[in-house]
Each structure stands twice: as structure tokens, then as C-alpha cells.
C-alpha positions in Angstrom: 132.2 111.4 74.1 130.3 113.2 76.9 130.3 111.8 80.5 126.8 111.4 81.9 125.8 112.2 85.4 125.1 108.9 87.2 122.0 110.4 88.8 120.5 111.2 85.4 122.5 110.4 82.3 120.8 113.2 80.3 122.4 115.7 82.7 126.0 117.1 83.0 128.3 115.7 85.7 129.9 119.1 86.2 132.9 121.0 84.8 136.2 119.6 83.8 136.3 117.4 86.9 133.0 115.8 85.9 134.7 112.6 84.7 136.3 112.0 88.1 133.2 112.9 90.0 131.0 110.6 87.8 133.4 107.7 88.3 133.3 108.1 92.1 129.5 108.8 92.2 128.8 105.7 90.0 130.9 103.4 92.4 133.3 102.7 89.5 136.2 103.8 91.8 136.4 104.8 95.5 138.7 107.7 95.0 139.7 110.1 92.2 141.6 113.3 91.5 140.5 116.5 89.9 142.0 119.9 89.0 140.2 123.0 90.4 140.8 126.3 88.6 137.5 128.0 89.3 135.5 125.2 90.9 136.1 122.2 88.7 136.4 119.8 91.6 133.7 121.3 93.8 131.0 122.0 91.2 131.1 118.4 89.8 131.0 117.2 93.5 127.9 119.2 94.1 126.0 117.9 91.0 127.0 114.3 91.4 126.6 114.0 95.2 130.3 113.5 95.9 132.9 115.2 98.2 135.1 117.6 96.2 138.1 119.4 97.7 140.2 122.3 96.6 143.1 122.4 99.1 145.1 125.5 100.0 147.0 126.7 96.9 150.4 124.9 97.1 149.3 122.3 99.7 149.2 119.6 97.0 151.9 119.4 94.2 150.8 120.2 90.7 153.7 118.5 89.1 152.4 116.4 86.2 149.3 118.5 85.7 149.0 120.2 82.3 148.9 123.9 83.4 145.8 125.9 82.4 145.9 128.9 84.7 149.0 128.5 87.0 148.0 131.0 89.7 144.6 129.3 90.1 145.0 125.6 89.4 144.9 123.1 92.3 144.8 119.3 92.4 142.4 117.8 95.0 140.5 114.7 96.0 137.1 113.5 94.8 135.5 110.9 97.1 132.2 109.7 98.6 133.0 110.6 102.2 134.9 113.4 104.0 137.1 110.9 105.7 138.2 109.4 102.4 139.1 112.9 101.1 141.1 113.6 104.3 143.1 110.4 103.9 143.7 111.0 100.2 144.9 114.6 100.8 147.2 113.4 103.6 148.8 111.1 101.0 149.0 113.7 98.3 150.1 116.7 100.4 153.5 117.9 101.3 156.4 119.8 99.8 157.5 118.8 96.3 160.8 120.3 94.9 159.5 119.8 91.4 156.7 122.3 92.0 157.9 125.9 92.7 154.6 126.8 94.3 154.6 123.8 96.7 154.3 124.8 100.4 157.3 123.8 102.6 155.0 122.8 105.5 154.1 119.5 107.2 150.7 118.0 106.3 148.2 118.4 109.1 146.6 115.2 110.6 143.4 115.6 108.5 142.0 112.1 109.0 142.6 112.1 112.7 140.8 115.5 113.0 137.8 114.3 110.9 137.5 111.2 113.1 137.6 113.3 116.2 134.7 115.5 115.0 132.7 112.5 114.0 133.1 111.2 117.5 132.9 114.3 119.6 131.5 117.1 117.4 132.9 120.7 117.5 132.6 123.4 120.2 132.9 127.1 119.8 132.5 127.1 116.0 131.9 130.4 114.3 130.3 130.1 110.8 130.0 133.0 108.4 127.2 132.9 105.8 128.3 135.0 102.8 125.5 137.3 101.7 126.9 137.7 98.1 127.0 133.9 97.5 123.3 133.2 97.6 120.1 134.8 96.4 119.2 135.9 92.9 119.9 133.3 90.3 119.9 130.4 92.8 117.5 127.5 92.4 114.9 127.6 95.3 115.6 123.9 96.2 119.4 124.7 96.5 118.7 127.7 98.8 116.3 125.7 100.9 118.8 122.8 101.4 121.5 125.3 102.2 119.4 127.2 104.8 118.3 123.9 106.4 121.9 122.8 106.9 122.9 126.2 108.3 120.1 125.8 110.9 121.3 122.3 111.7 124.8 123.8 112.3 123.2 126.4 114.6 121.3 123.6 116.4 124.6 121.8 116.9 126.0 124.8 118.8 127.7 126.8 116.1 127.5 130.6 116.1 126.1 131.7 112.7 126.9 135.2 111.4 125.9 137.0 108.2 129.0 138.4 106.6 129.5 140.6 103.6 132.3 140.3 101.1 131.4 143.2 98.6 134.2 142.4 96.1 132.9 138.9 95.5 130.4 140.6 93.2 133.3 141.2 90.7 135.0 137.8 91.2 133.4 136.2 88.1 134.5 139.1 85.9 138.0 139.2 87.3 138.4 135.4 86.9 137.3 135.5 83.3 140.1 137.9 82.5 142.9 136.4 84.6 142.2 132.8 83.7 142.1 133.3 79.9 145.3 135.4 80.1 147.1 132.5 81.8 145.5 130.0 79.4 146.8 132.0 76.4 150.3 131.9 77.9 150.3 128.3 79.1 148.8 126.7 76.0 151.2 128.5 73.6 153.4 125.5 74.2 151.0 123.3 72.1 152.6 124.3 68.8 152.9 121.0 67.0 156.7 121.0 67.4 157.9 121.2 70.9 155.0 119.8 72.9 151.8 117.8 72.3 150.4 116.4 69.1 151.5 117.3 65.6 149.0 117.7 62.7 150.2 118.5 59.2 148.2 120.8 56.9 145.9 118.8 54.5 147.3 120.5 51.4 149.9 123.1 50.4 153.3 123.8 51.9 154.3 122.4 55.3 155.6 125.5 57.1 156.0 126.1 60.9 153.1 128.5 60.9 150.8 126.2 59.0 151.7 123.2 61.1 151.0 125.3 64.2 147.6 126.4 62.9 146.6 122.8 61.8 147.7 121.4 65.2 145.7 123.9 67.2 142.6 123.6 65.0 142.6 119.9 65.6 143.7 119.8 69.2 141.7 122.5 70.9 138.0 122.5 71.4 135.7 125.5 71.0 135.8 126.6 74.6 139.6 126.4 74.8 139.9 128.4 71.6 137.5 131.0 73.0 139.7 131.3 76.1 142.9 131.6 74.2 141.5 134.3 72.0 140.1 136.3 74.9 143.3 135.9 76.9 145.5 137.0 74.0 143.3 140.1 73.6 143.4 141.1 77.3 147.2 140.8 77.3 147.7 142.8 74.2 149.3 146.3 74.1 146.7 148.9 74.9 144.4 146.5 76.8 146.7 145.0 79.4 146.2 147.7 82.1 142.5 148.2 81.4 141.6 144.5 81.6 144.2 142.3 83.1 145.7 144.9 85.4 142.2 145.9 86.7 141.3 142.2 87.3 144.4 141.7 89.4 143.4 144.7 91.6 140.0 143.1 92.1 141.8 139.9 93.1 143.6 141.8 95.8 140.3 143.2 97.1 138.9 139.7 97.2 141.9 138.5 99.2 141.4 141.4 101.6 137.7 140.6 102.0 138.6 137.0 103.0 141.3 138.3 105.5 138.8 140.6 107.1 135.9 138.1 107.6 138.2 135.4 108.8 139.1 137.7 111.7 135.4 137.3 112.7 134.6 133.7 111.8 136.4 130.3 111.5 134.8 129.3 108.2 132.6 130.6 105.5 129.7 128.7 104.0 127.6 128.9 100.8 125.8 126.7 98.3 128.5 125.2 96.0 126.6 125.7 92.8 123.5 127.8 92.1 121.5 125.0 90.5 121.4 121.2 90.4 122.7 119.5 87.3 121.2 120.9 84.1 120.6 118.9 80.9 123.2 118.5 78.1 122.8 121.3 75.6 120.7 123.6 77.8 123.4 126.3 78.0 125.7 125.4 75.1 124.6 128.5 73.1 125.1 130.8 76.0 128.7 130.5 77.5 128.0 133.2 80.0 125.1 131.2 81.5 127.5 128.3 81.9 130.2 130.5 83.5 127.7 131.7 86.1 127.7 128.1 87.6 131.1 129.0 89.1 129.9 132.2 90.8 130.2 130.7 94.3 133.4 128.7 93.8 135.7 131.2 92.0 136.5 133.5 95.0 138.4 130.7 96.8 140.7 130.2 93.7 141.4 133.9 93.3 142.5 134.0 97.0 144.2 130.7 97.2 142.2 129.5 100.2 140.9 126.0 100.7 137.3 125.1 99.9 135.3 121.9 99.6 131.8 120.8 98.6 129.9 118.3 100.7 126.6 116.7 99.5 123.9 117.8 102.0 120.6 117.0 100.4 118.6 115.7 97.4 116.4 118.4 95.8 112.8 118.0 94.7 114.0 117.2 91.2 115.8 114.1 92.6 119.3 115.5 92.1 122.0 116.1 94.7 122.9 119.5 96.2 126.3 120.6 97.5 127.2 122.7 100.5 130.5 124.6 100.3 132.9 125.2 103.3 135.7 127.8 102.9 138.6 128.2 105.3 141.5 130.6 105.6 144.8 129.8 103.8 146.5 126.8 105.4 143.3 126.1 107.3 142.6 122.8 105.6 142.2 121.0 108.9 139.4 123.3 110.1 137.7 123.0 106.7 137.7 119.2 107.0 136.4 119.3 110.5 133.4 121.5 109.6 132.8 119.5 106.5 132.6 116.3 108.6 130.1 118.0 110.9 128.0 119.0 107.9 128.1 115.5 106.6 127.0 114.1 110.0 124.1 116.6 110.1 123.0 115.9 106.4 121.2 113.1 104.8 123.2 110.3 103.2 123.3 111.6 99.7 125.9 109.1 98.4 123.8 106.3 99.9 120.7 107.6 98.2 122.3 107.7 94.7 121.1 105.4 91.9 124.5 103.8 91.9 124.3 103.0 95.6 121.0 101.3 95.2 122.3 99.3 92.2 125.3 98.2 94.4 123.0 97.0 97.1 120.8 95.1 94.7 123.9 93.4 93.3 
């Protein structure tokens, strides 16, 4: 059944990482893992008041993860504090010969860096506020909380710059062509014979084609089927260059935008999600409205750069808000340092949660 948001059980706990985020937010577990393809660790983190991290692509092995979109997927920590996330990524990180995309690099001292910032702060920090990742479509309380945290960073000595990444406007469209194409390819293995479950047809002959159809009908949900159909279409003859090829060109432009602005600033910041957690069923009839919740998180996946969500406030509706920190590729340590500074400057969202109050009363 559906996982409820511990802050309000009638509301969603976020995307596919919502189960992990809800388990951490409700104090059922201290640590969890998620898989982030377009924001599915960070967006659940934002709406449940937890810390959600998407490391640099390849910094944490994906061996054992069922592949959805291989060029986008990344395993990462879900925790209640930045220090816990740093400790968990240090344990998870490092080269894995079983994952061909794993980076052959030492894991940076993330926990030590976080503790140093908590103790001494950061000097000379340059923060870029991305114009394209806030504004129209964002809940006023989310923007207010974001601006308040940016001002706190400025007050702590950070240089704050407005930066523009024009190609981010097309990130959502590019993602929803590249991701379904890779889903169509990866999930083809679930055929009822070589991999996964096997479901026989209820009546008639048992043929390979009919077993495959019965298995996929039973095993895939509506959203998965939608993505497979879309991905198969964009990869088909006559459409490949127009759709998939164009999306890959946009992906290159997004990577160039990141490279350009990271020459000017150390990190980029934005709201993690445009709204607080919405109620179950509010957007079920409009998939596009649901996809728009990933508008701020998708660019980092397309570029392979690290990004994380830190809870920074509780909105007027009593629900948590997330603040996103994005760093250059392999810049996970700097991302964690800035995230710890944000956490130090923000209210204790985890401590304000219903689950935290329940724990105290027990």
C-alpha cells in the first residue's frame, strides 16, 4: 500500500525514495538508502524533513540496484543530519569493480569536513542562486524559506551571486525523453523467462509472447508502463533523432551551463521542490503536474553532478521545506560543507517533526 508522510499521513512522502525518507523521518531507522534518477532521494527529503543526497555520478556503486535509467541513476544516503549522511557516504563510496561506471578515486574525508564547518564555519564561500530554479509555479512559503536561508548565508559571510543557466528551462523535457528511453531498454529484461517474476496467461495457449504480456501486465504499474511506451516510441525508427537525439544535445548544453557557472561560484542553491507535500490523489489524473515536482532536481542528474537537500524550515502549512545545494562533479566534500552550514543556520526541522515529539514523549 501507499507510504504516508510522517508529518501528515494524508500526504505523499515524495517520489520513489519516499519509503526510505518516511522511515527515517518517523524515527523507525536512523539511516536509509535511496536511488535518485531525477530527484527521488532529494524530493522525498524535502517533503519529509530529512537530508537526501545524490552523490557525484559513479561515486557510490550501483551494483545490486535494479537499473531504471543507467546514465541517471545514483544511490545515496537518507538521514536526519548532514553528519550522518557524510558518514554513510564515506562507508558506501569508493571504486567497485562490479560497476563499470564506478569512479576509481579515493573517498574524500566527508565527515571530518562537516565537523570542521560545524566548529569553524566557512570563509570565502561563493554561492550562486539559479534564476531558472525558482519563481513561477513555486509555493510562496517555499520561496520565502529559501530566500531567508540565502540571506542567512550572506550574513554568515558568503558572497551571493545571481546566476543564469538558460538551458535548465529544457531540462524537464529532455529528462522525460532520455529517462523513458533508458527505462524501455533496461526493463526489457523483465520478460517472464530470463529475469523477474513469471505469470502465465489465464486461458489459451502458453506461448513466449503471451507469457511475456501476462508478466508485464501483472508486474508493471501504470506509471512504469507509461514510461516504457514513451521510451519505445522515442527510440523507434523515424523518431530517434527528432526526440532522443535532440534531448541528448540539450543534456550537453546543461552540462556546459554547469561548467560555466562553476567557474564563478563554489556551489549553486535552489529550493529542492516547488511545493510542500501534496495530498494523495491531488495530481494522479495529471502526470505532467506530478513530473513538475522534479523541475529543480533533474539538472543535476543530467549533468552527473552531486546535489543534496537539507531541511531548512517548516512552512505555514506545518510541512517541511527543503534547500538544495549543488556542487561540481567530484565536489561532494564542498557540497557537504555548505549543507552543514545551511543546517547550522536553519531551524531544527527534524526536531520539530511529529515523530520527534512522539519520541520525546516516550
